N, C-alpha and C positions, 0 to 999 in steps of 0.2 A: 460416356454413359449418362451424362447429365439429364437426358430425357426422362430418367426415372426419378429425378429430384422432385420434391414438393415445391409448390410456389413459394412457400416460406424460405426454403433453402436457397432458391434462386435469388431471392431478394436480400440475402445476408451479405454483409461486408465484415468478416470476422476480425477480431482484435489480433494484432501481430505482436507476439511476445518478443522479448529481447533474444538476440541470437545466442546459441550455445555452440560456438565453433570448436573445431578440433584443429588447433594450430600448436605446433611445438613451442615450448617456452613462452606460453601466452600470458599476458597480463590482462585479465578479464575484468573490466570495470564498466560493464554495460547493463547489468541486471540487478544492481543493488542488493546482491547477496552479501552476507556477513563475511568479512575477511578472516574471522576466527571461527573455530568449530564450536559445536554445542557443549554444554556442560558435560563433564564426565559422568555425572549422575544420569543424564539422559541416555548415554550409550549403555550404561549398566542396565537401566530399565528396559531398553530395547532388547538387549541380549536375553533378559529374563523372560521375554515374551516368546522366545523361540522354543516353544514346547508343543506338546500334542494338542493343547487348547486352541491352536490356530485352526483346527477343524471346525470350531464353533463360531457362530456369529458374534460380533462384538455387542456390547450394550448399545441398543439403538438410541437410548436417551443420553448416553455418555454421562451418567449421573455423577460418577466420581470426579470426572474432569470439570463438569459444571460446578460442582461443590467447591473444588479447589480454586477455580477462577472466581467464584463468588466471594470466597474468603479473602483472596488476594486483593480484590477490588472493593471490598466492603459493601457488597450487595447480597441479595438472596438468590439461591440457585434458580428459582423460577424467573429471574431477570436475565438469565444467561442462555444464549443459544450458541451451539458450536457447529462448524461445518468444515468441509474439505477445502481448506484455504479460505482467505477472506474474499477471494473472487467468487467462490460459490455462495458465501454468506451474502455478499452484495447482490448477486443474481437473485437470490430468494427475496431480498429486500425490494429490489426493483419490481418483481412480480407481485409480491404480497402487500406492499405498502406505498409504492411510488407512482402507481398508475391511477390517475384521476382525470376529471374533465378539464380542469385547468392544467397548464403545462408544468412539467418538472423543470426546476431551475438548477443550473450548475455553471461553473466558469467556462469561458471559451477556450482557455488554455488549462488543461487539467488531465486527469487520468483518462486515456483514450478508450478505455473499456466502457465508459458511461454511455456514449452514443450507440455503441454496439448493443448494450443491454436494451436501450430504448427501441432500437429497430427490431430486436428479437421479440420483445414483449409489446410492441406497438404502443409505445408511450410517447405522447406529445411532449416536446421539450423546447426550452429556449436557453441559449447560452448568454451569460452575462460577462461582458469584457473585463479583463483585468485592467487595472489602471496603468499609466505609462511606466511605473516602476515595477510592473508585473506582480502587483499585490491585489488580493481580493478586497473590495470595498463593500462592507456589509450594507451601507446605505443604498447601494445599487440594487439590492435584493428587496427593497421596499416596493413591491409590485405584486399583482395577483399571481398566485402560484398554487398548484395542487400539492406540491411537495418541493423540498430543497435537498440537494446533496452537495457537500463540500468535503474535499480532503483537507486535513489539517495535520501536518504541513501539506501544502499543495504539492502536487507532482505534475509536471517535472521541475517546477521552479524551486521547491524546497522552502518557500517562504511560509511562515506560520502566522496564525491568528492568535491573539490572546483569548483566554477563556471568557473575559468580559465581552468580547466581540461576538462570540458564539451565543452568549446569553442575550445580547441585543438582537441577534437574528431570530432567536426563539421567541422573543417578545413581539417581533414583527409578524410572526406566523404561528400564533398559538393554536390554530385549528388545522394545521397541516403537518404531516410527518416531516421531520428534519433528520437527515442521516449525516453524521460526521464520520468520515473515513480516516481513521487514525493509524494507517499502516506504518508511519514513520514517527509517531508521537514520542517514542522513548528517547529520541536523539536530541531533544531540546524544546519541544512544544508543551503546552499545558493541555492535559486531557480534559474533555468535556464530561467525563463520567460523573463528577460531583454535581453536575446540573440535572442529572436524571431524576433525582428525588423530587425536584420542584417542576419538572417539565415532562409530562407523560407522553409528549409527542416526539421526544428525542431518542434516537437510536445511535449508539456509538459502536463502530466496527473496528476491531483490531486484528492483528495477525501475529503469529509466532515465527514467521519466515525471516524477518529482518533482524530485530534486536535480539532474538533468542536463537538465531542461526539454525532454524528448523525448516528452511524452505523445502527440503526434500521430504519432509513428513506431511506437509499440506495441512496446516491447522489454522483455522480462523475462527473468530467468535464475535458475537454481538452482545451488547448489554443495553437494556432498556426496560420500560414498564412491562409487566407481565402480559398485557394485552398485545403489545407489539411482538413480544417473543412468541405468543400463541399464533399470531399470523404467520411468522416464519416457520414455525413447527408444522402448521397445517400444510404449507406449501412443500416443505421438505418431505413430509410423509405421503405426499401425492407424487413425489418425484424419486426419492431415494431414502429409504428408512434407515440405512446403515452407512452414513457418509464417512465416519471416522473408524478406522480399524483398531484392533487391540494394540498394535505397536504404537500407532500415533497417540492414542489416548494415554498410554503409559509414559511415553516420552514427554508429552506435554505436562503431565502432572509432575514428573521428575524435574523439569525445567523450572516450574514454579517453586519447587522446594529448594532451589539453589540460588538464593537471592544474591549472595556474595559474588558468584560467578557472573550472574546477569549484570550486576552493577559495574563490575570491573570491565567486562566486555563493552558495555555501553559507553563507559567513560573513555575507553581506548579509541573507539570509533569517533567520538566527539573530538578528542585530541588530534586524531588523524585528519579529520575534516578541517580543523583550524590550520594545521600544517600544510595541507593541500591548498587551502585558500591563499595562504601567504605566498606559497610558491607560484601559484597562478598569477596573482597580482604582480609579483616581481617580474613576470614575463610579459606584463602588459595586458592581461586579461581583465575584463569586467566580470565580477562574480557576484551573483545575487546572494543576499544574506540567507543562509540555509540553516534550518533546524532539523534536517534529515541526515541520512547516511550517504548523501551524494551532494554534489554542487552543480549549479547550472551556470555556465560561463561562456563568454564569447570574446573574441579578439577583434579589435576594430580594424585590423589590417588583413584579416584572413576570413574566408568563407567557412562556415561550419562544415559543410560537406567535404571540402578540400582538406580541412584539418583531420576529420575522421578518417579519410582515406589515407592520408600520410601517416597517421598513427598506426593504422592497420598494417601498413607496410613494414612497421617496426614491431609487429606482434603485440600491439597495445589496442585493445578494443574498448571503445566508449559508445554511448548512445547518441545518435543524431536524429532529429525529427525534421521532416520537410515541411511542416505546417507553417502557415503564415505567422508572422511576428517572431517566430522562434527558430527560423531556418538557419540562423548563424550561431545558435547556441549548441553547446555540447553538455550532455548530462553525464557526469563522471562520478562513479561510485567510489566511496572511500575504501581504499585497500590497505594492505599492510604497509609498513614503512618502506620495505623494499619495492613494492609495487608503485607507491607514490614516487619514489626516487626514479624508477624506470620511466614513468609517465612524464615527469617534469624534465628529465634529461632529453626524452624524445621531443617534447614540445619546444625545448630550448633550441634544438637543431632546426626544427621546422620554422619557427618564427624568427630565427636569426639572432637570438640573445645569447 
């Protein structure tokens, strides 16, 4: 029935999310979800929302959550925007801030939703190649641009930029919006949020899906100058005035109130990443230096697609990308100790170690 589709729909090539398979005794390491559950305070707050009040709309401004986020990050509430996952926040940013006459710049190997947004919103873009070590080189962005967006750490590589490098990028483009997508920043990178005070063109986007284990609640947010936040709000209110429900807002606030749990969970993931990296290196893998909750690795003796297929036969799921330059890499989410052991044991059989 595609004859009823609009011309826009015919031209779209949608983003393909990570698989959510139903396989018995599965070790699922393909979508960068947290191996640990959310704070018990979050679960308590969610249960507290199961009342008659669910018949009422949530606060469309999410004032309490924005105030909590502002206090946590040391900014003002008018500098905070919230949305239904960071993907929605990014979509609003692409539409409201990143469409200009000059092209949008982002890496050639990066979050594959970026070109999808560009096609959706008819944004001209240019990709900037990573260097041979799969790193972003800020000097390569010293070219005309309508705007710039970078993930830090980058995905799927996991390689991070120092805050000083983000500052250099901002100095290169003082009159263009710069968006730093910090979905994985809590696992070892430096946030660019402190740079917002001196750079009104900087928007930082974060999510509660990864380090706070709230992927199922869909909570993302952006922090920046009030003028940038107003642009996002204008687009949101022309699209969906109530993006975050009562349950999500309450759960997010509760997560921010349990710093001890957040830090313990975050540190456990970092320790798991280092253990996973050591195990992969011992099996002969080349592993990029990761500051995320995943690693990006390849084995010189095995094709990436073949490794992913062989792992799946042992009920271990990782992410494989068929794109040029990275077709032999696997992106492997940091799991629990038991999951890491299962993965490494399976790989040892496959690669013959």
